[in-house]
N, C-alpha and C positions, 0 to 999 in steps of 0.2 A: 484597105480594101473598097471597093464599088460594087454598087449593085446598079445595073445601068446608069440611069442619071440621080441617084438616089445618093447623097453622101453620106460616107459612114466612119465611124471611129471604131468600126471590128478591126481587132490585129487577126491579119490573116491566118499565121500561126498557130492561134489558140482556136478560131472559130469554127475554122472547116473542119479540121479532125475532132473537135467536139461534135458539131452537128451530125457529121458522118456516123459518129460512134452512137449517138444518144437516139437518131430516127433508126438506125438500122436494129438497134435492140429493142426498141420499142415496136418496130413493125415484124420483128422476128417471134417477139411474145404475143401480138396480137393475131399472125396467121398461123403460128404452130403452140398455142397457148401450153398445150399440155405435154409435149415433147420437150419445148424451150423450158417448161417450169420443172418437170421430171431433171433434165440435165442440170439445172443452177442449183434446184432444191439438193440435188447429191452431192454437188460441189461443197454448198455451204453445210450439209450435215458432216462431211468430212473434215470441214477447218473447226466445226463447234466441236466435234467428238476428239479430235488429236491434237488440235492445236489453239483449244479453249484457255490454255495457261497463258500463250501470249498476250489475249485480251485482259484475264486477271492482274499481269505482271505489270502491263502497259498502265492499265485505268489506275492500279495502285500508286505508279510511279508518279502520274501526273497531281494525284492528291497531295505523298510527300513533296512533290517540288513544289507545289503551291505553299504549303503551310509552310515552309522552309525560306523561300521568299518572303511571306508575310511578316516573318520574325528577323529576317537578315538585315543587312547594311543597306541594301540595295533597295528597303520599301519604299524609301522617300524620292526614289528616282521618279521623274514626271514621264508619262507618255505625250514627249514634246519637249520645246526648251524650257528650261526651268523656271521661265516666265509666265508660260502659257497659263490660259483659264480654261475651265472645262464650256464646251459650247452649249449644253444643255443642262436643265434645272435637275437637281438628285431624282425628283419624283418623273420627270420624263423619261431621264436615261433610265432608271430602274422598269420604268413601265415599257420601254422599247424592248429593253435585252431579256425581260421575261416573255414578252409576247414573242419574240423571235424565237426564244429558247425553248417554251413548250408548247405554247399556242393550243391546238385543237385535240393534242393529247392530253391535255389537261382534265378536259371536259370528260373524252371519250372512254380514259381509264380511271376516271375518279371513283366510279362506283365497280365498274367492269372486271378492274384487275384484286382489289379486295378480296370481291365475292367470287372470283376464279380462285385465287389463293385459299379462300375459306373451304370453299367446294370441292378441290382440289383430292384425287385417290391419294396421293402423296401425305397427304395431314389427315386423310379418315380415319385413321385407327386413334387420334387424339380427341381428347375432351373439347366440346364446342370453345371454351374459355380458352384454351392452348390455340386452337385452329382461329380463333379471331385474332388472338396477340401475333401470331405467325403471319397471319395476314396483313396485319398492319405492319407489321416489321420489316418485311420483305417489300412492300411497295415504299414503305422509307425508302429502305437501299437502293431500289432502283428508279426513286425521284430524288435522289439526296446531294449528297457532295458529291460523288463519284460522276455521274451525270455533269454537274458543273462544273467539275474539275476538266472534264475533257474541252467543253467549251472554255474553259478559263485559260487553259494553256494556250489553244490555238489564239483564241483575240488576245492576249497579252502579247505573243510573240508578233503578230501582224500590228497590234497598236506600235509597240518598242520601236520595229524596225520603219516604220511607215513615218511614224511621227518624230523619232529619235533622230532616226539616219536619215529623214528626210528623201525615202525611197517610196516607189510607187505601192499602193495599199492592196498587195497581192500574196499571196501564199509564196512565190518566187522569193521574195523579198526576205522572208526568215531564214533563208538558206545562204544569205551574203556572206558572214562571216565563214562557211566554208565552200562557199562556191566561188565567192567573188565576182568578178564581170561575167561569169560563165551564166550568171541568171538572168543575163538578158537574150541567151542565145536559146538553143534545142532544150539545153536542159528546165532552161525556165517556163518553156513554153509546154513540155510534158508535165511539170508540177500543174500550171494552171489549167491544163485541158483535162488532168485527173480531178482537181476541185470542180470544174465546171460541171463535168459528168456526174460526180456525188452530189452535186447541188441539185441537178435537173429532177435525177432519180428519187432522192429524198423528198423531194417538194411533189412530186407528181405522186407519189405511193401515199404518203400523209395528207395530201388533199383529196385522194381518192375517197379516203376512209372519211373525211370530214364529209366528202357530199352524198356518201352513204347513208352516213349517221343523221345529216339535215333531212333525207329524204326518208328514214324511216321514220323519226320525229313528225314530220307533215304527215305520214299515213296516219300513225298512232293518235294524232290530233284531229284526224279527219279533215284536213284539211285536202287531201289526195285520197284519190280513191285505191290506188295500187303504189307498191315501192316500185315504179317501171324506170326504164330505160330511159324513157321520154321526160320524166320529170328530170331525170338526174341531167340530163342534157340542158335543160330548162335553167337547171340550177348552176353548173358550171359555167354555161356563157354569161348569165347574168353576174357572177361572184367574180369571174375573171375579168368582165368589162367594170364592177369597182374597183379591182384590184390595179389594172391600168392605169383608171383614172386617177387613183391615190398615189400611184407610182409616179406619172408625170407630176404629179405637183411637188415630189421631193421627199426626203425625210423631215426637213424642218415643218412640213404642212401635214400630207397625209398621213406619213406613216406615225410622226409622232401625236397627232391629234386622237387617230383610232387607237394607239397605245393605251393614250390615256383613258379615254373612254371605256377601253377593255377592262382596262385594271379596276376602275371605280364600280363597272357593273360585275365582274366575278366578285367582288367584296361586298356588295349589296347582295347576290344570290349566296354568298357564304352565310352573311348574317342570318338572312331567312331560314335558311337551314338549320343554323345553330340556335337558333333563338324558338322556333315553331316545333324544332326536332327534341331529340333527349336529350338536353343542354348539359344536366348534370354527368350524366353517362358521357358527353362527347369531351368534357373538359377533363375528368378524371381518366378517360382513355388514351386522350391526348398525351397526357403527363407522365402515365406510364409508360405511353409507346415512345415516347423521347427517352425517357430513362433508359427502356429497352434498347434501344438504338444506339445508344452512347456505349452500353455495357457490352454489346454485342459487335462494335463497329469492327474491332479488329476479326473478330473469330468471319463474321461475315465476310470482309474484303479478302481473305485469303481462302475461303473455304471453297472446295472445286468439288464436294461430294464425292471424291472418289470412293470412299468407303461405304457407300451409301447406294448401290447399285440402282434401288428402284426409285430413286430421287434424281437421277443422273439426266432423264428424258426433261424433266421439269426443269432441271440447271440448265440444259443446254437450250430449252425453249423460251426461258425467262429471262436469269440472269445473264447468259452470253449473247442471248439477241438483244438484250438492252443495251449492252455495253459495246455490240457492234453497228446497234441503230443510232446511238448518241456519236460515235466516232465518226459514221457515215453523213451524218448531220453536221458535223463540227466544221466544216469549210465554210457553210452557208452560214451556221448562226456565228461562227470565229469571226468572218468578214465584217457581219452587221454588228456586233458587239464593238469589233475594233471602229470601224466607220464612226460612232457614237460618243467614242471615250476617251477622246484627244484632251490634254489637260489634267487627267486625273494621274494621281502617283500610283506606285506599283501598289501598295498596301489599301489604297481605296478603293482600286480595280478590284483585288481581290477577294476584300470583305465584301463588296457588293455582288462580285459574280459567284461568290462561293457561299456566302453565308445568309443572303437576303432572300433569294428566289427558294433555296431549301428551306427555309423556316417557314416561307408560304407555302409550299408544296407540302410539307407535314400537316400544316393547320388544314390545308383544304382538303388532303385525302384523309385525315384523320376525320374530318366534320362528314364527308359525304360517305365514304367507305364504312365507318363505323356505325352511322345512323340505316346504311342501308342492312349491315349485318344485325343490329340492333331491331328493325322492323321484320327481318327475316325470321327472326327468333320469338318476337314477342305479339306482332300483328299478323306477318303474312303467309304464317304457317309453311315456311319454307318454299315459297313460291319465287322468291325472288333468287333465292340458289340454284333452283331449277333452269332460271334465265340464264346462267352466267355466260352459256356456250352462246349467246345472242346478245353481246357488248354494244351493237348498233342502236337497240332498244332497250339497254336496261336503264340506261339515265333515265328516260321516261317513265319508265315502268315503276322506278322506284319514288320518282315524285306523285306519282299517282296514292302514295299513301301520306301524303303533306297537303295541309291546306291549300287553295287555289292550285292545283294540278296542273288546270289549263293553262291560267295564265302564266305559271312558271315553265312550264313546258315551251309555252312562245318565247318567255325570255332567254331560255337556255339555246334554242333554235337562232336567236337575235344575237348571243354570244359566240355561238361557233360561229355564225356569219363572217362578224368583226375578226374573229380568230381567224378565220379563212383568209378574208381578203388582208391583214397585215400580215399573215405569213406570206401569202401570194406576192403581196405588193415589194415586200423587204427582199424577198426571194428572187423577183424580176429584177430590183435595183441590184442585187449581189450578183447576180450572173452577167448583166450587162457589164457591171464593173469589173469580172473578171474577164470576159470575152474582147474588151476595148482597154485591154492592161491600166485601169482606173484612171481612164480619159476623166477630165476634168469637166467636160460637157458634150452630151451626145444629143443626136437628135431624135424626137419624139418617136419616131417612128420605129425605133429600136426598141423601145418599151412595147411597144403595141406588137411587134414581130415576137417577142419572148412569152406575152401574155397570149397571143394564138396558138404559138407553138404548145406552152403549157396547156392550153383549154384541148386543143385537136387530139395530143397524144394521151391526156387522160381519159377525156370521151373513149376513144380508140380502144384504149387498154381496160376500162370499164366493160365494154358491150364485147370484146373477145373473152374476155375472163383471164387476160395478160397480168393483170395487177400484180399477183404472187407473183410471178415468175420474176419481174420487174423489184418487187420487194427485196428476193434472193440476190438478184443481182446485185442490190445495195447494198446488202449485209455483207455478201463475198467482198466488194470492195474497202467494207472496215478494213480487213486484216493488213493490207500494203499500208494503208492510210494511217493506222496506227503505227508503223514503223518511222514512218515520215514524220508524224506526231514527235515521237521520240527523238527524233534529229532536231527537231524543233528546240527541245531544251538544249541540247548540247550547244546550238547554235546561240541561244536566249543566253546561256552560261556564259560564251566568249564574249559575246556584246557586252553584258553587263560587268564582268571583271575589267575589260578594256575601258567602259564608260568610268567605273567608279575610279579608275588610276587617272584618267583623264582630269576628270574635276576635284582630285583630292592634289593634284601635282602641286608643289608649293613654287614658291618664287626663287629664284637662283639667290644662295648667300649673299652675292655680291650686291645685292640691293640695299643702298644705302638711305635711312629713314634719315626724315626731317634732322638738319643740323645744328636748330635754334637761330637761325639767321633769321633778321625781321620780326622777331619776337613781338616789340609791341603792335606791328601792325597784326600778327596774327590774336593775339590779345583782345586786340579791339575787334575783329572780326566773331570772335570766339561770345562776347558779352553784347551783340548787337543779335536781334532779328531781321530776317530777309523778307522784302515785300516782294510781289511780283517782278515789277519793275526792275532792282536791283539784282536779281537772280538773273530776269533775262540780259542783262545789260553785262552781268558776267559771262554769260555763256555766248555771247554774240562778238564780245570785245576780247577778254582775257584768253577764252578758251581756242575763240577763232585764231589768236595772234600766235597761240601755243602750236595747232594744229598746223598752220600756215609756215610757220617756222620747221616743224618736223617734215611736213610736204616737202620744200625744199632740199631739208637735209637728206631725204629716204630718194630723192630725183639723183642727187648728187653721187648716191652711190646704186645707182641703175634700178632701183625700186620704184615703181608708179602708185603712188597714193594718191585719193583724192578724197576731197571735203563735201560732207553732205551736211545743208541744213534744212531743218524741217520747223514747219509753225504750229500751234497748238496739240501740246504745248511745246514750247521753245525748246529745240535739242539740236546740236552739233555733234558729227561725228567724222572720224578720220575711218578710212576704209583701205585696206589693201587687198585685191583681189588673189584668191589663191582656187586651186584644184581639189581643197580638202573639204571635211564635210560643213564649215563654216568659213567665210571669207574672214580676217581679221579685220576686227571692226571695235574700237572703242569710241565709246560716245559720253556727252554730258548733256541731261535734259532737267528741266524746269518741274519740279517735285512739288507737292504741297504733303504738309504734316500738321495733324492736331496735336495742341499741346494741353497739356493737362491744368484742370482749374486750380490746380494749387500752386502752381508755376507763375500764372497769371496775378495771384494774389500776394503771392510771397514778396516782401520786400526787400530782401539781403538779395535776390536774384535778377537778371537781367530785365528789364522792362520790356513790355508786350502789352499791346494794344487789343488784340484779336487773338481768339484762339487757333486761328489758321496762320502759320509760318509757310515759307517758299526754300528750298533749298537746292543747289546744283548737285546732281546724284550721277553718279558714273553707271553705264551698262556696256556691256560688251555680246559680240554676234554669237557665242556660243550658248547665251542665257545665263553665264552665272551671274551670282547676286553682287549688285553693285554696290556702292559706298557714296556718302557725303565728301563734296572736294571743296567745299566753300571756305576752307582756309588754304587752300594751295595756292603757292604762287604760280608764275607761267610754268618758271623752269621745274617747279616740283609738278607741273600736270606733264610737261614734257618727259620728265623722270618716271611717271606712272605709266603712260603710255609705253615707252620702251620696255619696263619690268611685265607689262602684260604682254608684249610683243616678242620678248626674248624667251618666255615661258612657253608659248604660242610655237614659236619656233622648235624648241626642245622636245616637246609633245611631239610635233607631225615628222618629226626627223627620228624618231624611235621608229625599229621594225615592228614593234608589237603593236603599234598603232594604225598599220597598214591598212587594216580594216575600213578607216575613217576616210580611207580615199574614195572618192565616187563620181563619176562625171555629171549625175544628177543632182548634186547636192548645192551649187549654186545657180541651178538655173534661174533666169531671171532678176538675177542680182549683178549682172555684168553694167 
């Protein structure tokens, strides 16, 4: 797709319908805010009242599925080839997924939500201790395992099919086992259009709330005279400009650096409130709250409040709204988490995505929410609970009861700004990725385009009061997307079953082990250690001779094989091009291993002068674990290659492995 003379990587089938729907919906919400809000709010209320059970069951299944995978035989499968390594350090990885997953909401709701539950008429008849416990329990519930399970299922599905099957990092790829090559047509485009619209709407509304809170904070700190639209324009333009600059810098620079800064900043703020606030009360209430959450986990999960008529409106406006909100955000967060998770195992992914952010959220919400309730009871004489309906200002009003309130107020604004930029730049990155079908390199003007569109439409809606209408639209889209994510589970399980079968397939029973011939030569090899040059010689001479003989024999049987040789480290491989997920590759490379100290000093073991020894190790195109081949003769090497080739042909010829066939699998490998 081209815009005049500008080169573009936009996919026309995804970008054009998405922009028409996004711009059309935003202008409708801005031009007719009240009628649009009323219509969309009516649809949302119908869904929440009559179909809330869909959200409850869907989110429950997400949690159950991830817990099952965590303890299943599939948990050690890597998101990528078996020998792939993570691209980011553990801290940077956690920081980025956390910043993308919760972002501004962590600051916005950390005081507001517990205080609103505490002040709610639903719990008004309860003792204040009971109300405080209920406030913490439901805050834990809404920001805990269930929220991250939604992100986890989407992110895991995307990571698995993108890095294990080498499909594009796109939601359409998650349907590959069900739709096969149809994902490259209209069905795939429709899925990506839906994902792009969900991402844009979710970002716009959430960033809108962030702008309002920053503006409110600046007003409370007397930096601005009033909380005006002009101030909001300045804030949006400044922050989107920073976000675009960060997005252009790329995930490895801008997003990673900002995410690391963000996590360190919130930890500093957390420790400040914990140490200078009611410390003993906070530690005790966190411990009590965690136990309360664990004890009530299943009751919370399945509770639809159907027998508590007075609690139903609260249930729709909180629990169901949260489930819809997290689901509507999951295309964006899932895509971003997938982008940074290559090389992790499924178990590592689930533990990191499900447990660590949940635990941090619990600590964060306990420290801020319980501090606010404690101050409300013991210092503020109920003034904070009276502000429960003003969440934009509540965090800053709470900090007024802490030391250095002005300084911490500015610090909170700085954190919100960094969260804003982090969410926006990762969101811009994700939207461009969807719109280009995960193009590896896009012109920078496209990043600028998404930033401008996000800024213009956010300001348009803020000025016209159409933000609530767009919020309702976002929540409505969560219903069909929850069904889509359930299908992700079906698709992922189908892929994992075949994946496990592929790598567990043994060699043919006709494979003949070493016969004992040339045993004296083998013994000599066994009792001597190899240096770098001798292993290089083994690969360059014996291995190459074996592969050359094989190449000639393959050619005699109408099969084209090629021999590839590489340096640093020295390795040689024989490759047969296929149309399947991996070409057939059998290679031998020079590897180093460290020998234990006791073996060097043992007199009755082979002599070794250095702790490092070299050996020739096999490797395969599908990433399976290789092994030491230093004792193989030329004929035994040939036999070993044929053993693996026979297994390869047996696997790819079976109908159940049909989903491995992919036109994208071997791009760039011919």
